[in-house]
N, C-alpha and C positions, 0 to 999 in steps of 0.2 A: 503493500500499500501507500504509495506519497504523501509524504510531510506538507500539510498543504500550504507551510510557510516557506516551504524548501526550494531553490532555484532549478528549473526543469526544464527539458525540451517539450514541446508541446509538439505531438505525433498528431498530424494532421489525417494523416490518413486512416484513422482507429477512431475519430472525432462523430458522432451523428452528426449528418447534414438535413435542415430542414427547409423545403419549400414556404416562403415568405409572400403570395403573391406573383411569385414569378424569381424573383433573384433567389436563390440558393445561399446559405448565411450556416456558418460554423462557430458555435463559442469557443473562441480560444481559453476564456480565463472567465470563465462562467463560477467556477469554485469559489474564486476570491470572496471577501469580506462584501458586506450589504453595502455598502458605500463609495467601495474602492473603485476605480474605471473597470469599465468591461473594454473588450479586446473582441471585433467580431469580424471572421474571414467571411467579405462578400464574393461572390459572384454573380452576372449580370450576363447574362447569354446576350446573343446580337437578335436583336428585335422585340427584348423587353422590356417592358417598361414601370421603371417604380411608383404607384398611384403617389398625386401629392397627401400628403401625411403631414402632423404634428404632433409632437412628444416633449414633454419638460427638461429629457434630458439632452445637453449637446449631443452633437457625434461631430467626429472628423476622419475623412475616409482621404485616403490615400492609394492612389491610381498605379496599378503593377501594370498591367496591358487593357490597350483599346483602350476608346474614347467612349463618353458619354457627356450628357451634359448635367446642368446644374442650376437652380434655380435660385438666381441675386436678388439682394433687395439692397439698393442703395438712393437713399435720400428718398425712403417712399414709394419708391419706384421699383418693378417688377422686371424681371431680364432672364434669360437665357443666356448662360454661358459654357464655351467648352470646355471639360477640361479631360488634359492628357497622363501618358504615363509621367510621372513621377510628382504632378503636381500635387498639392494638398490644398482640400475644400473640406474649411469648418462650418457646420451650422450650427447655430443658439439654441440652444433649447428654451 
């Protein structure tokens, strides 16, 4: 059994994957404390659309491959921006 507070390698090959309205996600740090940040691996296949939604928790995305669009707000105006590999996209809670 792994100790909860011990450093460890996370093997994504054995983690359960969940389909969440199109994207597939895996919780990489799901066993951490209640108020600890969570790390989630998400895969959005070509042609899949993530419905607009909101929740109180902030999210920060790091694009690894492919391209996706994110909805950005600036001065009360909304617009879509392209997110490419290496980009970091933050959505406040």
